C-alpha positions, 0 to 999 in steps of 0.5 A: 828616617830615624824613626823608621830605622828605629822601628826596623831594629825594634824587638817586634821587627828585629832586623838587626843586620843590613844583610837582611834589608835587601833591597835597601829601597824597601825602606822608602815606602815605609819612610813615606808612610811614617813621615805622614804620621802625626809627629812622624811617629808610628802609631802603636796600632799600626806596628804589626801591619807595617811589620808585615808590609816590610817583610812581604816587600823583602820576601818578594824583593819587590823593590829590587827595581824601585823606580816605578814600583815605589810610585805604585806604592806611594799612590796607594799610600797617599790617600791614607796619609795619617791614617791606618796602613792599607795593608791588603791594598799594598799587598795587592800592588805586589800581586798585580805588579810582580809575576811571581809573588807571595802575599800570604805565608807559605812554605815556598816563601819561607824556603825562598829566603831562609835567613829572613824567615829564620830571623823571625823564628830566632830573633836577635841571632842574625846581627852585626857582630864584633868578631867572626866567631859569633857571625851567624850562619844558616846551619843544617840541624841534621848534617848535610853530608850525612843526609843529602844522599838519602833525603836530597829534597828535605836536607835544605828545607827550612825545617832542617835549617837554623842560625848558629854562630860561625865558630859553633858551626865549625865545631859542630861539623857533621855531628848528629843533632842528638849529640850536639844538642845533648846538653841543651835543655828541652825548653831552650831548644823549643824556645830558641830553635823550635826544636822538639828534642824528643824528635832528634833521633836517627830514624826521625829525620823526615818527621822532624823536618815536617813537624818543625817546618809546620811550627815555623809556618805557624809562628810566622803566620801568627806574626804576620796575620796572613 
């Protein structure tokens, strides 16, 4: 269990807040798999596959009713004790046992659980904090109050969402993004937010959302390999 928790919090998985680990039963099949590895340690060549498995379990909320579903996963894992994770077979269990499901990265999946998706784009931001001021919130880059009437379907899209500390979010209020990010270097915006600073302009909202959504999709697909 300790090794599993360390893996969950490691930089390549980056789940630093309990709020993202929902349902908590997601840990159970991971613990089972790690337990059966040599010295209860996760092989380096299986870290990416296990990360992908964990995130797809979370995006699907597959173990929100864990009793029977844990058994289905365990039965699939048992022949592979001490061997490589059968990722495709495990994702197939999700597809077979859940009417609505995601087994490949898609816009719909990312929009369904914004905090979980943004955690992959902005690692280390969503974490437990010592003060309320730094508590992460999912913010609208182009302010909701100014764009919801003109773009009701796009304003809440993941392409327009990002983590921001609570106090910074309060101070930001309904500022336009080119005003709020004026002093932020372009390379910092590109790295920390996947924002192209040149697209932060009053007539560029739709293009901005579409382009950033695509960049997020490509980043997550690259991380998962699916």
